[in-house]
N, CA, C and O atoms as a Tinker XYZ file with bonds, in Angstrom:
   392  protein
     1  N      0.637000   -0.988000   -0.241000    73     2
     2  CA     0.172000    0.184000   -0.130000    64     1     3
     3  C      0.861000    1.518000   -0.028000    63     2     4     5
     4  O      1.663000    1.922000    0.813000    81     3
     5  N      0.516000    1.916000   -0.751000    73     3     6
     6  CA     0.796000    3.176000   -0.695000    64     5     7
     7  C      0.987000    4.548000    0.167000    63     6     8     9
     8  O     -0.132000    4.935000    0.507000    81     7
     9  N      1.843000    5.275000    0.562000    73     7    10
    10  CA     1.867000    6.480000    1.790000    64     9    11
    11  C      1.388000    7.063000    1.144000    63    10    12    13
    12  O      1.516000    7.548000    0.020000    81    11
    13  N      0.523000    7.016000    2.210000    73    11    14
    14  CA    -0.458000    8.158000    2.221000    64    13    15
    15  C      0.272000   10.094000    2.408000    63    14    16    17
    16  O     -0.370000   11.128000    2.227000    81    15
    17  N      1.523000    9.979000    2.749000    73    15    18
    18  CA     2.404000   11.082000    2.540000    64    17    19
    19  C      2.648000   11.327000    1.512000    63    18    20    21
    20  O      3.081000   12.457000    1.288000    81    19
    21  N      2.524000   10.625000    0.700000    73    19    22
    22  CA     3.374000   11.434000   -0.839000    64    21    23
    23  C      2.555000   11.654000   -1.695000    63    22    24    25
    24  O      3.161000   12.114000   -2.663000    81    23
    25  N      1.403000   11.580000   -1.912000    73    23    26
    26  CA     0.590000   12.854000   -2.633000    64    25    27
    27  C      0.105000   14.093000   -1.972000    63    26    28    29
    28  O     -0.134000   15.143000   -2.569000    81    27
    29  N     -0.006000   13.917000   -0.845000    73    27    30
    30  CA     0.179000   15.157000    0.410000    64    29    31
    31  C      1.921000   16.590000   -0.601000    63    30    32    33
    32  O      1.962000   17.705000   -1.121000    81    31
    33  N      3.214000   15.092000   -0.175000    73    31    34
    34  CA     4.336000   16.254000   -0.442000    64    33    35
    35  C      4.231000   16.656000   -1.834000    63    34    36    37
    36  O      4.534000   17.825000   -2.072000    81    35
    37  N      3.759000   15.716000   -3.067000    73    35    38
    38  CA     3.674000   15.951000   -4.316000    64    37    39
    39  C      3.127000   17.423000   -4.478000    63    38    40    41
    40  O      3.627000   18.318000   -5.160000    81    39
    41  N      2.170000   17.467000   -3.824000    73    39    42
    42  CA     0.940000   19.038000   -3.817000    64    41    43
    43  C      1.711000   20.022000   -3.524000    63    42    44    45
    44  O      2.011000   20.947000   -4.279000    81    43
    45  N      2.298000   19.753000   -1.668000    73    43    46
    46  CA     2.768000   21.033000   -1.718000    64    45    47
    47  C      3.718000   21.386000   -2.293000    63    46    48    49
    48  O      3.755000   22.615000   -2.237000    81    47
    49  N      4.385000   21.066000   -2.733000    73    47    50
    50  CA     5.932000   20.972000   -3.818000    64    49    51
    51  C      6.059000   21.039000   -4.704000    63    50    52    53
    52  O      7.124000   21.124000   -5.316000    81    51
    53  N      4.065000   21.014000   -5.430000    73    51    54
    54  CA     3.760000   21.438000   -7.095000    64    53    55
    55  C      4.006000   23.217000   -6.363000    63    54    56    57
    56  O      4.892000   24.042000   -6.587000    81    55
    57  N      2.684000   23.278000   -5.369000    73    55    58
    58  CA     2.084000   24.581000   -4.784000    64    57    59
    59  C      3.198000   25.936000   -4.719000    63    58    60    61
    60  O      3.033000   27.016000   -5.288000    81    59
    61  N      4.294000   25.558000   -3.907000    73    59    62
    62  CA     5.739000   26.030000   -3.983000    64    61    63
    63  C      6.172000   26.982000   -5.370000    63    62    64    65
    64  O      6.389000   28.161000   -5.650000    81    63
    65  N      6.142000   25.702000   -5.994000    73    63    66
    66  CA     5.643000   25.989000   -7.681000    64    65    67
    67  C      5.308000   26.833000   -8.148000    63    66    68    69
    68  O      5.955000   27.751000   -8.653000    81    67
    69  N      3.940000   26.637000   -8.043000    73    67    70
    70  CA     2.528000   26.967000   -9.118000    64    69    71
    71  C      2.866000   28.082000   -8.383000    63    70    72    73
    72  O      3.796000   28.691000   -8.911000    81    71
    73  N      2.383000   28.676000   -7.166000    73    71    74
    74  CA     1.261000   29.394000   -7.345000    64    73    75
    75  C      2.103000   30.772000   -6.966000    63    74    76    77
    76  O      1.390000   31.700000   -6.586000    81    75
    77  N      3.884000   31.085000   -7.035000    73    75    78
    78  CA     3.983000   32.127000   -7.228000    64    77    79
    79  C      3.653000   32.857000   -8.891000    63    78    80    81
    80  O      3.249000   33.947000   -9.297000    81    79
    81  N      4.061000   31.640000   -9.474000    73    79    82
    82  CA     4.491000   32.177000  -11.500000    64    81    83
    83  C      1.943000   32.291000  -11.036000    63    82    84    85
    84  O      1.433000   33.245000  -11.622000    81    83
    85  N      1.460000   31.880000  -10.633000    73    83    86
    86  CA     0.046000   32.417000  -10.681000    64    85    87
    87  C     -0.237000   33.816000  -10.396000    63    86    88    89
    88  O     -0.719000   34.688000  -11.119000    81    87
    89  N      0.143000   33.844000   -9.252000    73    87    90
    90  CA     0.298000   34.745000   -8.685000    64    89    91
    91  C      0.668000   36.009000   -9.321000    63    90    92    93
    92  O      0.177000   37.096000   -9.017000    81    91
    93  N      1.366000   35.857000  -10.024000    73    91    94
    94  CA     2.824000   37.573000  -10.838000    64    93    95
    95  C      1.956000   37.285000  -12.107000    63    94    96    97
    96  O      2.366000   38.103000  -12.930000    81    95
    97  N      0.767000   36.390000  -12.802000    73    95    98
    98  CA     0.651000   36.954000  -13.392000    64    97    99
    99  C     -0.656000   37.703000  -13.333000    63    98   100   101
   100  O     -1.233000   38.622000  -13.915000    81    99
   101  N     -0.915000   36.487000  -11.910000    73    99   102
   102  CA    -2.726000   37.602000  -12.109000    64   101   103
   103  C     -2.214000   39.283000  -11.387000    63   102   104   105
   104  O     -2.943000   40.253000  -11.183000    81   103
   105  N     -0.714000   39.141000  -11.128000    73   103   106
   106  CA    -1.090000   40.811000  -10.813000    64   105   107
   107  C     -0.745000   41.554000  -11.814000    63   106   108   109
   108  O     -0.696000   42.783000  -11.865000    81   107
   109  N     -0.427000   40.536000  -12.870000    73   107   110
   110  CA     0.931000   41.590000  -14.153000    64   109   111
   111  C     -1.035000   41.905000  -15.135000    63   110   112   113
   112  O     -1.479000   42.975000  -15.552000    81   111
   113  N     -1.661000   40.602000  -15.172000    73   111   114
   114  CA    -2.968000   40.601000  -15.520000    64   113   115
   115  C     -3.829000   42.015000  -14.993000    63   114   116   117
   116  O     -3.632000   43.099000  -15.541000    81   115
   117  N     -4.184000   41.953000  -14.579000    73   115   118
   118  CA    -4.462000   42.853000  -13.389000    64   117   119
   119  C     -4.337000   44.691000  -13.763000    63   118   120   121
   120  O     -5.268000   45.479000  -13.933000    81   119
   121  N     -2.768000   44.971000  -13.806000    73   119   122
   122  CA    -1.865000   45.256000  -14.156000    64   121   123
   123  C     -2.520000   46.017000  -15.213000    63   122   124   125
   124  O     -3.235000   47.014000  -15.117000    81   123
   125  N     -2.267000   45.577000  -15.903000    73   123   126
   126  CA    -2.632000   45.595000  -17.937000    64   125   127
   127  C     -4.312000   45.960000  -17.588000    63   126   128   129
   128  O     -4.589000   46.794000  -18.450000    81   127
   129  N     -5.259000   45.787000  -16.943000    73   127   130
   130  CA    -6.402000   45.846000  -17.084000    64   129   131
   131  C     -7.023000   46.843000  -16.676000    63   130   132   133
   132  O     -8.168000   47.183000  -16.974000    81   131
   133  N     -5.790000   47.681000  -15.509000    73   131   134
   134  CA    -6.210000   49.101000  -14.941000    64   133   135
   135  C     -5.757000   50.553000  -15.958000    63   134   136   137
   136  O     -6.166000   51.711000  -16.042000    81   135
   137  N     -4.600000   49.655000  -16.689000    73   135   138
   138  CA    -4.591000   50.629000  -17.638000    64   137   139
   139  C     -4.579000   50.850000  -18.402000    63   138   140   141
   140  O     -3.803000   51.552000  -19.050000    81   139
   141  N     -5.564000   50.265000  -18.665000    73   139   142
   142  CA    -6.724000   50.566000  -20.207000    64   141   143
   143  C     -7.608000   51.190000  -19.341000    63   142   144   145
   144  O     -8.335000   51.755000  -20.158000    81   143
   145  N     -8.026000   51.464000  -18.296000    73   143   146
   146  CA    -8.671000   52.444000  -18.051000    64   145   147
   147  C     -8.442000   53.610000  -17.361000    63   146   148   149
   148  O     -9.093000   54.653000  -17.425000    81   147
   149  N     -7.564000   53.386000  -16.758000    73   147   150
   150  CA    -6.931000   54.585000  -16.539000    64   149   151
   151  C     -6.930000   55.563000  -17.883000    63   150   152   153
   152  O     -7.188000   56.759000  -18.017000    81   151
   153  N     -6.342000   54.058000  -19.238000    73   151   154
   154  CA    -5.337000   55.541000  -20.712000    64   153   155
   155  C     -7.084000   55.657000  -20.798000    63   154   156   157
   156  O     -7.349000   56.752000  -21.292000    81   155
   157  N     -8.252000   54.938000  -20.500000    73   155   158
   158  CA    -9.448000   55.633000  -21.404000    64   157   159
   159  C     -9.911000   56.866000  -20.766000    63   158   160   161
   160  O    -10.272000   57.665000  -21.630000    81   159
   161  N    -10.027000   57.292000  -19.645000    73   159   162
   162  CA   -10.341000   58.427000  -19.103000    64   161   163
   163  C     -9.219000   59.937000  -20.612000    63   162   164   165
   164  O     -9.880000   60.738000  -21.273000    81   163
   165  N     -7.857000   59.871000  -20.705000    73   163   166
   166  CA    -7.870000   60.629000  -21.085000    64   165   167
   167  C     -8.249000   60.305000  -22.923000    63   166   168   169
   168  O     -8.751000   61.097000  -23.720000    81   167
   169  N     -7.783000   58.835000  -23.174000    73   167   170
   170  CA    -8.034000   58.710000  -24.937000    64   169   171
   171  C     -9.433000   59.163000  -24.881000    63   170   172   173
   172  O     -8.936000   60.281000  -25.019000    81   171
   173  N    -10.306000   59.317000  -24.833000    73   171   174
   174  CA   -11.680000   59.157000  -24.663000    64   173   175
   175  C    -11.998000   60.539000  -25.207000    63   174   176   177
   176  O    -12.643000   60.814000  -26.219000    81   175
   177  N    -11.342000   61.462000  -24.218000    73   175   178
   178  CA   -11.456000   62.524000  -24.277000    64   177   179
   179  C    -10.626000   63.441000  -25.172000    63   178   180   181
   180  O    -10.986000   64.601000  -25.374000    81   179
   181  N     -9.312000   62.834000  -25.811000    73   179   182
   182  CA    -8.759000   63.655000  -26.938000    64   181   183
   183  C     -9.616000   63.246000  -28.300000    63   182   184   185
   184  O    -10.175000   63.965000  -29.129000    81   183
   185  N     -9.499000   61.837000  -28.203000    73   183   186
   186  CA   -10.321000   61.525000  -29.392000    64   185   187
   187  C    -11.816000   61.705000  -30.108000    63   186   188   189
   188  O    -12.104000   61.605000  -31.300000    81   187
   189  N    -12.548000   61.962000  -29.122000    73   187   190
   190  CA   -14.224000   62.231000  -28.464000    64   189   191
   191  C    -14.448000   60.541000  -28.429000    63   190   192   193
   192  O    -15.356000   59.945000  -29.009000    81   191
   193  N    -13.705000   60.117000  -27.850000    73   191   194
   194  CA   -15.227000   58.469000  -28.002000    64   193   195
   195  C    -15.818000   58.649000  -27.218000    63   194   196   197
   196  O    -15.522000   59.304000  -26.218000    81   195
   197  N    -17.221000   57.901000  -27.552000    73   195   198
   198  CA   -18.053000   57.952000  -26.285000    64   197   199
   199  C    -18.121000   56.745000  -25.943000    63   198   200   201
   200  O    -17.768000   55.897000  -26.761000    81   199
   201  N    -18.608000   56.337000  -24.607000    73   199   202
   202  CA   -18.358000   55.391000  -23.524000    64   201   203
   203  C    -18.986000   53.624000  -24.247000    63   202   204   205
   204  O    -18.983000   52.486000  -23.776000    81   203
   205  N    -19.447000   54.213000  -25.552000    73   203   206
   206  CA   -19.840000   52.897000  -26.238000    64   205   207
   207  C    -18.799000   52.497000  -26.912000    63   206   208   209
   208  O    -18.265000   51.519000  -26.388000    81   207
   209  N    -18.071000   53.035000  -28.308000    73   207   210
   210  CA   -16.688000   53.441000  -28.776000    64   209   211
   211  C    -15.743000   52.569000  -27.857000    63   210   212   213
   212  O    -15.319000   51.417000  -27.952000    81   211
   213  N    -15.599000   53.480000  -27.022000    73   211   214
   214  CA   -14.096000   52.872000  -26.730000    64   213   215
   215  C    -14.494000   51.146000  -25.489000    63   214   216   217
   216  O    -13.429000   50.736000  -25.028000    81   215
   217  N    -15.378000   50.530000  -25.154000    73   215   218
   218  CA   -16.116000   49.910000  -24.365000    64   217   219
   219  C    -16.011000   48.763000  -26.378000    63   218   220   221
   220  O    -15.286000   47.774000  -26.488000    81   219
   221  N    -16.893000   49.300000  -27.566000    73   219   222
   222  CA   -16.985000   48.357000  -28.479000    64   221   223
   223  C    -15.197000   47.981000  -29.291000    63   222   224   225
   224  O    -14.959000   46.897000  -29.823000    81   223
   225  N    -14.185000   49.104000  -29.205000    73   223   226
   226  CA   -12.895000   48.164000  -29.560000    64   225   227
   227  C    -12.150000   48.170000  -28.172000    63   226   228   229
   228  O    -10.977000   48.544000  -28.164000    81   227
   229  N    -12.618000   47.867000  -27.260000    73   227   230
   230  CA   -11.592000   47.116000  -26.120000    64   229   231
   231  C    -12.520000   45.528000  -26.316000    63   230   232   233
   232  O    -11.914000   44.461000  -26.407000    81   231
   233  N    -13.619000   45.593000  -26.346000    73   231   234
   234  CA   -14.944000   44.500000  -26.963000    64   233   235
   235  C    -13.811000   43.503000  -28.487000    63   234   236   237
   236  O    -13.397000   42.346000  -28.554000    81   235
   237  N    -13.725000   44.420000  -29.219000    73   235   238
   238  CA   -12.873000   44.043000  -31.133000    64   237   239
   239  C    -11.618000   42.907000  -30.135000    63   238   240   241
   240  O    -11.588000   41.679000  -30.211000    81   239
   241  N    -10.641000   43.846000  -29.207000    73   239   242
   242  CA    -9.614000   43.889000  -29.176000    64   241   243
   243  C     -9.924000   42.778000  -27.699000    63   242   244   245
   244  O     -8.797000   42.662000  -27.216000    81   243
   245  N    -10.402000   42.377000  -27.269000    73   243   246
   246  CA   -10.600000   40.816000  -27.005000    64   245   247
   247  C    -10.938000   39.797000  -27.137000    63   246   248   249
   248  O    -10.558000   38.993000  -26.285000    81   247
   249  N    -11.974000   39.210000  -28.454000    73   247   250
   250  CA   -12.186000   38.848000  -29.611000    64   249   251
   251  C    -10.707000   38.287000  -30.779000    63   250   252   253
   252  O    -10.409000   37.145000  -31.127000    81   251
   253  N    -10.174000   39.360000  -31.060000    73   251   254
   254  CA    -9.113000   38.787000  -31.633000    64   253   255
   255  C     -8.093000   38.229000  -30.848000    63   254   256   257
   256  O     -7.107000   37.529000  -31.076000    81   255
   257  N     -8.757000   38.884000  -29.576000    73   255   258
   258  CA    -7.269000   38.416000  -28.946000    64   257   259
   259  C     -7.338000   36.794000  -28.476000    63   258   260   261
   260  O     -6.399000   36.012000  -28.332000    81   259
   261  N     -9.148000   36.514000  -28.239000    73   259   262
   262  CA    -9.547000   34.777000  -28.310000    64   261   263
   263  C     -9.027000   34.185000  -29.444000    63   262   264   265
   264  O     -8.334000   33.186000  -29.252000    81   263
   265  N     -9.206000   34.593000  -30.673000    73   263   266
   266  CA    -9.211000   34.079000  -32.398000    64   265   267
   267  C     -7.711000   33.195000  -32.570000    63   266   268   269
   268  O     -7.467000   32.082000  -33.035000    81   267
   269  N     -6.827000   34.294000  -31.944000    73   267   270
   270  CA    -5.726000   34.508000  -32.214000    64   269   271
   271  C     -5.122000   32.923000  -31.425000    63   270   272   273
   272  O     -4.300000   32.156000  -31.926000    81   271
   273  N     -5.979000   32.732000  -29.778000    73   271   274
   274  CA    -5.065000   32.559000  -29.142000    64   273   275
   275  C     -5.229000   30.648000  -28.814000    63   274   276   277
   276  O     -4.517000   29.988000  -28.056000    81   275
   277  N     -6.412000   30.140000  -29.683000    73   275   278
   278  CA    -6.369000   29.212000  -30.709000    64   277   279
   279  C     -5.231000   28.056000  -31.675000    63   278   280   281
   280  O     -5.029000   26.854000  -31.504000    81   279
   281  N     -4.587000   29.129000  -32.817000    73   279   282
   282  CA    -3.756000   29.089000  -33.310000    64   281   283
   283  C     -2.363000   29.174000  -32.575000    63   282   284   285
   284  O     -1.533000   28.571000  -33.255000    81   283
   285  N     -1.758000   29.756000  -31.322000    73   283   286
   286  CA    -1.573000   29.861000  -30.809000    64   285   287
   287  C     -0.685000   29.169000  -29.925000    63   286   288   289
   288  O      0.522000   29.285000  -29.713000    81   287
   289  N     -1.583000   28.416000  -29.458000    73   287   290
   290  CA    -2.174000   27.208000  -28.904000    64   289   291
   291  C     -1.440000   25.769000  -29.615000    63   290   292   293
   292  O     -0.602000   24.960000  -29.215000    81   291
   293  N     -2.047000   25.895000  -30.577000    73   291   294
   294  CA    -1.546000   25.055000  -31.754000    64   293   295
   295  C     -0.269000   25.406000  -31.838000    63   294   296   297
   296  O      0.545000   24.498000  -31.665000    81   295
   297  N      0.051000   26.261000  -32.012000    73   295   298
   298  CA     2.314000   26.408000  -32.182000    64   297   299
   299  C      2.611000   26.086000  -30.884000    63   298   300   301
   300  O      3.833000   26.051000  -30.742000    81   299
   301  N      1.978000   25.820000  -29.812000    73   299   302
   302  CA     2.538000   25.631000  -28.295000    64   301   303
   303  C      2.709000   24.078000  -28.188000    63   302   304   305
   304  O      3.664000   23.689000  -27.517000    81   303
   305  N      1.808000   23.047000  -28.835000    73   303   306
   306  CA     1.992000   21.683000  -29.052000    64   305   307
   307  C      3.170000   21.416000  -29.880000    63   306   308   309
   308  O      4.106000   20.672000  -29.588000    81   307
   309  N      3.023000   22.076000  -30.900000    73   307   310
   310  CA     4.152000   21.807000  -31.995000    64   309   311
   311  C      5.438000   22.475000  -31.352000    63   310   312   313
   312  O      6.414000   21.737000  -31.486000    81   311
   313  N      5.678000   23.485000  -30.790000    73   311   314
   314  CA     6.989000   24.174000  -30.459000    64   313   315
   315  C      7.506000   22.867000  -29.354000    63   314   316   317
   316  O      8.340000   22.015000  -29.661000    81   315
   317  N      6.896000   22.941000  -28.213000    73   315   318
   318  CA     7.478000   23.092000  -26.735000    64   317   319
   319  C      7.258000   23.861000  -26.537000    63   318   320   321
   320  O      7.577000   24.753000  -27.324000    81   319
   321  N      6.440000   24.237000  -25.184000    73   319   322
   322  CA     5.686000   24.989000  -24.319000    64   321   323
   323  C      6.818000   25.822000  -24.335000    63   322   324   325
   324  O      6.396000   26.880000  -24.802000    81   323
   325  N      8.353000   25.984000  -24.022000    73   323   326
   326  CA     9.583000   25.877000  -23.230000    64   325   327
   327  C     10.116000   27.276000  -24.343000    63   326   328   329
   328  O     10.405000   28.467000  -24.462000    81   327
   329  N      9.928000   25.838000  -25.012000    73   327   330
   330  CA    10.688000   27.680000  -27.091000    64   329   331
   331  C      9.146000   28.428000  -27.069000    63   330   332   333
   332  O      9.285000   29.570000  -26.632000    81   331
   333  N      8.504000   28.293000  -27.221000    73   331   334
   334  CA     7.255000   29.133000  -27.409000    64   333   335
   335  C      6.369000   30.102000  -26.635000    63   334   336   337
   336  O      5.492000   30.857000  -27.056000    81   335
   337  N      6.918000   29.847000  -25.128000    73   335   338
   338  CA     6.289000   30.774000  -23.592000    64   337   339
   339  C      7.234000   31.796000  -24.356000    63   338   340   341
   340  O      6.768000   32.849000  -24.792000    81   339
   341  N      8.866000   31.392000  -24.544000    73   339   342
   342  CA     9.993000   32.226000  -24.310000    64   341   343
   343  C      9.784000   33.514000  -25.673000    63   342   344   345
   344  O     10.279000   34.600000  -25.974000    81   343
   345  N      8.895000   32.710000  -26.115000    73   343   346
   346  CA     8.988000   33.731000  -28.290000    64   345   347
   347  C      8.029000   34.982000  -27.231000    63   346   348   349
   348  O      8.091000   36.157000  -26.869000    81   347
   349  N      7.334000   33.987000  -27.118000    73   347   350
   350  CA     5.590000   34.425000  -26.979000    64   349   351
   351  C      6.928000   36.840000  -26.289000    63   350   352   353
   352  O      7.129000   37.995000  -26.663000    81   351
   353  N      7.166000   36.048000  -25.430000    73   351   354
   354  CA     7.859000   36.683000  -24.399000    64   353   355
   355  C      8.113000   37.930000  -25.193000    63   354   356   357
   356  O      7.672000   39.076000  -25.274000    81   355
   357  N      9.223000   37.013000  -25.857000    73   355   358
   358  CA    10.292000   38.270000  -26.876000    64   357   359
   359  C      9.858000   39.219000  -27.122000    63   358   360   361
   360  O     10.145000   40.391000  -26.878000    81   359
   361  N      8.646000   38.422000  -27.964000    73   359   362
   362  CA     7.487000   39.386000  -28.773000    64   361   363
   363  C      6.353000   40.680000  -28.101000    63   362   364   365
   364  O      5.669000   41.655000  -28.417000    81   363
   365  N      6.767000   39.843000  -26.997000    73   363   366
   366  CA     5.797000   40.589000  -25.924000    64   365   367
   367  C      7.027000   41.967000  -25.987000    63   366   368   369
   368  O      6.921000   43.001000  -26.646000    81   367
   369  N      7.468000   41.808000  -25.634000    73   367   370
   370  CA     8.684000   42.616000  -24.928000    64   369   371
   371  C      8.291000   43.558000  -25.943000    63   370   372   373
   372  O      7.361000   44.363000  -25.906000    81   371
   373  N      9.498000   43.251000  -27.251000    73   371   374
   374  CA     9.740000   44.125000  -27.700000    64   373   375
   375  C      8.080000   45.045000  -28.534000    63   374   376   377
   376  O      8.445000   46.195000  -28.290000    81   375
   377  N      7.037000   45.186000  -29.077000    73   375   378
   378  CA     5.344000   44.916000  -29.127000    64   377   379
   379  C      4.699000   46.161000  -28.365000    63   378   380   381
   380  O      3.869000   47.017000  -28.670000    81   379
   381  N      5.422000   45.883000  -27.291000    73   379   382
   382  CA     4.207000   47.239000  -25.920000    64   381   383
   383  C      5.478000   48.100000  -25.605000    63   382   384   385
   384  O      4.916000   48.909000  -24.867000    81   383
   385  N      6.858000   48.538000  -25.631000    73   383   386
   386  CA     7.064000   49.709000  -25.857000    64   385   387
   387  C      6.008000   50.222000  -26.896000    63   386   388   389
   388  O      5.152000   51.066000  -26.634000    81   387
   389  N      6.174000   49.613000  -28.092000    73   387   390
   390  CA     5.994000   50.386000  -28.917000    64   389   391
   391  C      4.745000   51.594000  -29.076000    63   390   392
   392  O      4.728000   52.340000  -30.056000    81   391
């Protein structure tokens, strides 16, 4: 019979490795959404956007993100997680400041 402490040990080890990464990812996503709302304050005024036009633009952005997510996951399977995530992070790092 297997030792019941082994699954608990594996869960504890996985939690220590995954939870900090998931927490950082959640925080970055929250900051990204907050930046969009701060940008909306000045951008709506400067470009004379109504709230509905800004919401439509944000919705189109989310729709394109969702549509591109399927091919990205297929490429992830093809190239491997390590290489694909490194490529995405490098491209994101180059495009974000632009």
